[in-house]
C-alpha positions as CSV (number, residue, x, y, z in Angstrom):
1,X,61.6,21.3,119.5
2,X,62.1,21.4,123.1
3,X,63.3,25.1,123.2
4,X,60.2,25.9,121.0
5,X,57.9,24.1,123.3
6,X,60.0,26.2,126.5
7,X,59.5,29.4,124.7
8,X,55.5,28.7,124.2
9,X,55.2,27.7,127.9
10,X,57.2,30.9,128.9
11,X,55.4,33.1,126.6
12,X,51.9,31.6,127.9
13,X,53.0,32.1,131.6
14,X,53.8,35.7,130.8
15,X,50.8,36.8,128.7
16,X,48.5,34.6,130.9
17,X,46.5,37.5,132.5
18,X,44.8,40.8,131.2
19,X,46.6,43.8,132.3
20,X,45.7,47.2,132.2
21,X,47.8,50.2,133.5
22,X,46.0,53.3,134.9
23,X,47.3,56.5,132.8
24,X,46.5,59.9,133.5
25,X,46.3,62.0,130.3
26,X,47.6,65.8,130.2
27,X,47.5,68.3,127.4
28,X,49.4,71.3,128.2
29,X,49.9,70.4,131.6
30,X,46.1,69.7,132.4
31,X,44.6,66.6,133.1
32,X,42.0,65.9,130.3
33,X,41.6,62.3,130.5
34,X,42.4,59.0,132.2
35,X,42.4,55.3,131.1
36,X,42.4,52.2,132.9
37,X,40.3,53.3,135.8
38,X,38.9,50.5,137.8
39,X,35.3,50.5,139.0
40,X,33.4,47.7,140.7
41,X,36.3,45.4,138.9
42,X,35.8,46.6,135.5
43,X,38.2,49.1,133.6
44,X,36.7,52.5,132.4
45,X,38.1,55.5,130.6
46,X,37.1,58.8,131.9
47,X,37.2,62.1,130.0
48,X,36.9,65.5,131.6
49,X,34.4,67.7,129.3
50,X,32.9,71.1,129.8
51,X,29.5,71.9,128.6
52,X,25.9,71.0,128.9
53,X,24.4,67.7,129.9
54,X,22.1,67.7,127.0
55,X,25.2,68.5,124.7
56,X,27.4,65.9,126.1
57,X,24.9,63.2,126.8
58,X,22.8,62.9,123.9
59,X,20.0,65.0,125.1
60,X,20.7,64.3,128.8
61,X,18.6,61.0,128.9
62,X,19.3,58.4,131.3
63,X,20.5,55.8,128.9
64,X,23.0,58.0,127.8
65,X,24.8,57.6,131.6
66,X,27.3,55.0,131.9
67,X,26.3,54.5,135.5
68,X,22.6,53.9,136.1
69,X,22.4,54.1,140.1
70,X,23.7,55.7,142.9
71,X,26.0,52.7,144.1
72,X,27.9,52.7,140.7
73,X,28.2,56.4,140.3
74,X,29.6,56.8,143.6
75,X,32.3,54.0,143.1
76,X,33.0,55.8,139.8
77,X,33.5,59.0,141.9
78,X,35.6,57.3,144.4
79,X,37.6,55.7,141.7
80,X,38.4,59.3,140.4
81,X,39.6,60.3,144.0
82,X,41.7,57.3,144.8
83,X,43.1,56.5,141.4
84,X,43.3,59.5,139.2
85,X,43.4,62.5,141.6
86,X,46.6,61.1,143.5
87,X,49.9,62.0,143.9
88,X,50.8,65.1,141.6
89,X,46.9,65.2,141.0
90,X,45.7,65.4,144.3
91,X,46.6,69.1,144.2
92,X,44.7,71.7,142.5
93,X,48.4,73.3,141.3
94,X,47.7,70.7,138.2
95,X,44.9,71.9,136.5
96,X,41.9,69.7,135.6
97,X,40.2,70.5,132.4
98,X,37.5,72.6,133.2
99,X,38.4,73.5,136.8
100,X,40.0,76.8,137.9
101,X,43.6,75.7,139.4
102,X,43.2,78.8,141.6
103,X,40.0,77.5,143.2
104,X,39.5,75.7,146.6
105,X,38.2,72.6,144.9
106,X,37.6,70.9,141.6
107,X,34.2,68.8,141.3
108,X,34.0,65.9,138.5
109,X,30.0,65.1,138.0
110,X,29.1,61.7,137.1
111,X,25.4,61.8,136.2
112,X,23.1,58.6,136.8
113,X,19.4,59.9,136.8
114,X,17.5,62.6,135.1
115,X,14.4,63.7,136.7
116,X,11.8,65.8,135.1
117,X,13.4,68.7,136.8
118,X,17.0,67.8,137.8
119,X,20.2,65.8,136.7
120,X,21.6,63.6,139.8
121,X,25.2,63.2,139.8
122,X,27.7,61.9,142.2
123,X,30.2,64.6,142.8
124,X,33.9,63.7,143.3
125,X,35.3,66.8,145.0
126,X,39.1,67.2,144.6
127,X,39.9,69.8,147.4
128,X,42.8,71.6,147.7
129,X,42.7,71.0,151.6
130,X,43.4,67.4,150.8
131,X,40.0,66.3,152.5
132,X,38.5,65.2,149.4
133,X,34.7,63.7,149.4
134,X,31.9,61.9,147.2
135,X,28.2,63.2,147.8
136,X,24.9,63.2,145.6
137,X,24.1,66.6,143.7
138,X,21.0,67.6,141.9
139,X,21.7,70.0,138.9
140,X,18.6,72.1,138.1
141,X,17.1,72.5,134.5
142,X,18.6,69.7,132.5
143,X,18.0,71.1,129.2
144,X,20.8,73.4,129.8
145,X,22.6,72.0,132.9
146,X,26.1,72.2,132.4
147,X,29.5,73.3,133.7
148,X,30.2,76.0,131.3
149,X,29.3,79.4,132.4
150,X,27.9,77.6,135.6
151,X,30.8,77.4,137.7
152,X,34.5,77.4,136.9
153,X,35.5,74.6,139.2
154,X,32.9,71.8,137.8
155,X,33.4,69.5,135.1
156,X,31.5,66.3,133.7
157,X,33.2,63.0,134.1
158,X,32.3,61.1,130.9
159,X,32.8,57.3,131.4
160,X,33.1,54.6,128.6
161,X,34.0,51.1,129.6
162,X,37.3,49.4,128.3
163,X,37.8,46.0,127.3
164,X,41.2,44.7,127.9
165,X,42.6,41.9,125.7
166,X,41.9,38.6,126.9
167,X,44.8,36.4,127.8
168,X,43.5,33.8,125.3
169,X,44.8,36.2,122.5
170,X,48.1,36.5,123.8
171,X,48.4,32.7,124.2
172,X,47.0,32.2,120.5
173,X,49.3,34.7,119.3
174,X,52.4,33.1,121.0
175,X,51.4,29.6,119.8
176,X,51.1,30.8,116.3
177,X,54.6,32.4,116.3
178,X,55.8,29.0,117.9
179,X,54.2,27.1,115.1
180,X,55.8,29.5,112.3
181,X,59.1,28.9,114.1
182,X,58.6,25.0,114.1
183,X,57.6,25.1,110.2
184,X,60.7,27.3,109.4
185,X,62.8,24.9,111.2
186,X,61.3,21.8,109.4
187,X,61.8,23.6,106.2
188,X,65.3,24.2,106.5
189,X,65.9,20.6,107.6
190,X,64.3,19.4,104.7
191,X,66.3,21.7,102.4
């Protein structure tokens, strides 16, 4: 009984926090997405997608944008530069989907507002020189605004929130395993 109790306490301590590791995904040596990106304390997945705003963001409407204001969109773009485009990925020799590895920069657009005439985006510029920056950009003609055919060094950053498994789930699972072990032990003792 004491061994089971020790095991349960150790399991609870080990699994008492939610964790999420940042992972950059490559397809054929090209960065296509990242999971576990932290923006303002929350976890997100980001995919790099080529195409028009209308096709990618359900008609290019504000409700389809994950971030609804410049503060959050800028935080997301900074997260790209500080978490995803780091180390080996802070160099344009590693291609990001939708960007030309021979260019001088790769711009990832995070849209946050559509006006009657423009799509307002936070631009995460991963520069070959290493002087990365984030700034506001306007992309004209929302119906056809896009990265395909527009410029070969731009891509949309499509963000989705991620929900990590809470610590309570891990603790509950550990308790169930402990109770199953206890029942099994009692069953052997009775036999």
